N, C-alpha and C positions, 0 to 999 in steps of 0.2 A: 578255707572255711566251707563247711557243708551248707547246702541250701536248705532253707526252711520252707516247709510246705504246709499250707493251711487250706481247708476246704469249707464249703457250705457257709453256715451261719457265722462261724468263728471268723473266717476271712472277711466276710461282708461287714460284720460289726467293727472289726479292727480298721478296715479301710474307711468306713463311715466316721469313726472317731477321728481319724486323721483329717478328713474333709471338714468335720465340725470344728476342730481346733484351728485350722487355717481360716475358716469362715469367721469364727469368733474374733480372731485377731484383726481381721480386716474390717469386720462389721462396725466396730466402734469408731472407725474413722469416717464413716459415711454420713452425709447430710450436713445441714448447716450447724448442727450441734456436735459434729464429729470431734472426737478427742484425739490426742496425740498418743503415740506408742513409743516406748524406749526400747531400742534394739541393742543388746549387749553382744559385742564381738570378741573373738579370741585375741585380736590385735587392735590397738588403738582404744579410744574412748567410746562411750556409748553414743548412739545416734538417736535423736528425737525426730520423729517424722509422723505425718498423717497421710502419707502416700501409700495407698493399698498395694500397688505393684511392688514398691520397695519392701514392704512388710512381707508380702507373699514370697518374693525371691529369697528373703533372708531366713525363712523358716525351714528347718531340718529337724524332724522328730526322731527320737531315739528308737522307738519301736519300728522295725522295718516295714510292717504291714500298714501301720498308721502313716508312716512316711510315704509309702506307695500311694495311698489315697490323696495325700497333700500334693505330691508331685503330679498326679493326674490332673488335679484342678489347676495347678500352675501351668501345665502344658496346654490345656484347653483355653485358659484365659489369655495366654500370650499369642494365640493364633488368630 
């Protein structure tokens, strides 16, 4: 597979969209009124959780540049 290359504003916006998608999924679980999230997996049944770390670990986005932004947030959060 050939490598995809993005520059400037296009790359920044795509990575920002990935960060926002991850943050939106985790954000609703925070606080005393935090809600649960259902995680669908390719094997087994769905998982209901309100643990932000579990949700973040399970997120993989289809767009490679959005996924790059989400992976960066995950790596920073786990250190």
